[in-house]
SEVEX-10031 format. One record per residue (C-alpha): z, x, y. Coordinates in steps of 0.1 Angstrom, whole numbers, padded with zeros to 4 digits, always signed. Layout:
BEGIN
ZXY
...
REM end
This chain:
BEGIN
-1481-0843-1663
-1480-0843-1626
-1518-0840-1618
-1526-0877-1626
-1498-0888-1603
-1510-0864-1577
-1545-0879-1579
-1532-0914-1574
-1519-0902-1540
-1546-0877-1531
-1583-0874-1538
-1588-0837-1541
-1573-0809-1563
-1580-0772-1562
-1565-0759-1594
-1559-0721-1593
-1550-0698-1622
-1556-0666-1639
-1587-0661-1661
-1580-0677-1695
-1549-0696-1682
-1563-0729-1695
-1574-0745-1662
-1604-0762-1678
-1586-0773-1709
-1559-0789-1688
-1585-0809-1669
-1608-0817-1699
-1582-0825-1726
-1553-0836-1705
-1562-0849-1670
-1594-0868-1679
-1579-0887-1709
-1549-0896-1687
-1572-0909-1660
-1590-0930-1687
-1556-0944-1696
-1548-0953-1660
-1581-0965-1647
-1600-0976-1678
-1626-0956-1698
-1654-0980-1687
-1646-0975-1650
-1642-0937-1651
-1675-0918-1644
-1669-0882-1655
-1692-0858-1636
-1683-0823-1648
-1705-0793-1641
-1704-0756-1634
-1722-0744-1603
-1749-0719-1610
-1779-0704-1591
-1784-0738-1575
-1753-0760-1576
-1773-0790-1565
-1795-0787-1596
-1763-0783-1617
-1750-0816-1603
-1784-0832-1609
-1782-0822-1646
-1747-0836-1648
-1759-0870-1634
-1787-0870-1660
-1761-0866-1687
-1743-0898-1676
-1757-0932-1670
-1782-0922-1643
-1820-0920-1646
-1841-0891-1634
-1853-0911-1604
-1817-0919-1595
-1803-0884-1601
-1830-0867-1580
-1809-0875-1549
-1787-0846-1559
-1816-0821-1558
-1819-0820-1521
-1803-0788-1507
-1788-0804-1477
-1754-0808-1461
-1754-0846-1465
-1766-0846-1502
-1733-0853-1519
-1725-0882-1495
-1759-0897-1501
-1755-0894-1539
-1722-0913-1538
-1735-0939-1515
-1767-0944-1535
-1754-0943-1570
-1717-0952-1572
-1707-0988-1581
-1678-1001-1561
-1658-1008-1593
-1663-0972-1606
-1640-0943-1602
-1660-0911-1598
-1643-0880-1611
-1662-0850-1599
-1650-0819-1617
-1664-0786-1605
-1654-0761-1631
-1654-0723-1625
-1658-0728-1588
-1659-0691-1584
-1694-0691-1597
-1705-0702-1562
-1696-0667-1551
-1710-0647-1580
-1742-0665-1591
-1753-0687-1562
-1773-0672-1533
-1753-0673-1501
-1777-0698-1484
-1772-0723-1512
-1735-0716-1513
-1730-0723-1476
-1750-0756-1478
-1732-0768-1509
-1698-0760-1496
-1706-0779-1463
-1719-0808-1484
-1688-0808-1505
-1665-0806-1475
-1684-0835-1459
-1677-0856-1490
-1641-0846-1491
-1636-0856-1455
-1648-0891-1463
-1615-0894-1481
-1628-0921-1505
-1600-0931-1529
-1625-0940-1556
-1640-0905-1556
-1617-0878-1570
-1628-0842-1567
-1612-0815-1588
-1621-0778-1587
-1608-0750-1609
-1610-0715-1597
-1597-0681-1607
-1569-0671-1584
-1583-0636-1579
-1612-0652-1560
-1591-0666-1532
-1603-0640-1507
-1638-0655-1511
-1626-0685-1492
-1620-0665-1460
-1655-0670-1445
-1652-0707-1450
-1623-0721-1428
-1630-0756-1441
-1623-0744-1477
-1592-0726-1464
-1579-0759-1451
-1586-0776-1484
-1567-0748-1502
-1538-0753-1478
-1537-0790-1484
-1548-0796-1519
-1543-0765-1541
-1519-0760-1570
-1513-0729-1590
-1514-0732-1628
-1487-0710-1643
-1480-0704-1680
-1468-0735-1698
-1443-0737-1726
-1448-0758-1758
-1432-0789-1743
-1453-0787-1712
-1485-0781-1732
-1477-0812-1753
-1471-0833-1722
-1502-0821-1704
-1528-0820-1732
-1516-0831-1766
-1502-0865-1757
-1532-0877-1736
-1555-0865-1763
-1536-0882-1790
-1538-0915-1772
-1575-0911-1775
-1573-0905-1813
-1573-0867-1813
-1547-0847-1831
-1541-0816-1811
-1542-0783-1828
-1548-0748-1815
-1581-0733-1827
-1602-0704-1818
-1638-0717-1819
-1660-0688-1830
-1698-0690-1834
-1716-0681-1802
-1732-0647-1798
-1726-0644-1761
-1705-0658-1732
-1698-0695-1730
-1706-0710-1696
-1699-0747-1700
-1678-0770-1722
-1675-0808-1723
-1655-0832-1743
-1671-0863-1758
-1658-0897-1744
-1637-0903-1775
-1621-0868-1772
-1631-0858-1808
-1660-0835-1802
-1665-0805-1779
-1699-0793-1767
-1702-0757-1756
-1732-0741-1738
-1737-0703-1740
-1757-0673-1728
-1771-0671-1763
-1793-0701-1752
-1777-0725-1777
-1753-0755-1776
-1727-0759-1803
-1708-0791-1812
-1673-0787-1825
-1650-0811-1844
-1617-0809-1825
-1596-0822-1854
-1607-0794-1877
-1619-0767-1853
-1651-0765-1873
-1687-0763-1860
-1707-0795-1865
-1741-0783-1855
-1761-0759-1833
-1786-0773-1808
-1816-0751-1797
-1844-0755-1773
-1834-0736-1741
-1851-0704-1732
-1822-0692-1709
-1784-0694-1708
-1770-0730-1710
-1747-0735-1680
-1741-0773-1681
-1734-0797-1709
-1725-0834-1705
-1721-0864-1728
-1734-0898-1719
-1707-0925-1715
-1712-0938-1751
-1711-0903-1765
-1745-0907-1783
-1766-0884-1760
-1759-0849-1747
-1777-0836-1716
-1778-0799-1709
-1790-0776-1681
-1800-0740-1682
-1807-0712-1659
-1840-0715-1641
-1836-0752-1639
-1844-0762-1675
-1829-0795-1688
-1828-0810-1723
-1815-0842-1738
-1803-0844-1774
-1799-0879-1790
-1774-0886-1817
-1751-0858-1805
REM end
């Protein structure tokens, strides 16, 4: 798998591909386990989120799902151009590797109001320009949204320097990219279609041990899935709107979720 080697040399990756090409799966089931192998699971802070109406709030919810308290994570709520730099400066331990994964980056251009999109992009670019080797930033985006980068020259430069196109992989490439890293974390890789939600799925997140998948949906629920069997474990309810962010705590015992209109929930014993 080339992406982990790439991220040892560079700090940013914009992964492009067609809808349904497996961009998120490659990162979640392949890249993240490989980074845990290389850097150590205790040192890797996985900050995965999907931008929504307010991407700063989406990042805030992601921080809550990790090791950070509400008072610490509130740094991310400020809709300002220096917010992401301040969050890293204020929360990151020197020994930690932060992995910021912005999945479905195209949501910035479909769900987020332009004012918030402009500010978030500037804040992201400012962080990228810091070029901190202990902060890795990965974005996945549908290739048919490339034209949306045109009004943002700074994003165009990031595309020119840091983008890769995900093409169809054969069985051996899939095994190398996803199955082998997952297996080293105790997961036997099989192909399953996970069926159970009654509407679109907006966010997924793998547990730290790689054995459980959490999915958040527009049906206002979260489902937990056993990745070894492909079976549903349980359904979590409590949101009044679509769930667009789910994140496991580092020990895998707590799940934090965020929904449209800024609602957050914590589920213990996930």
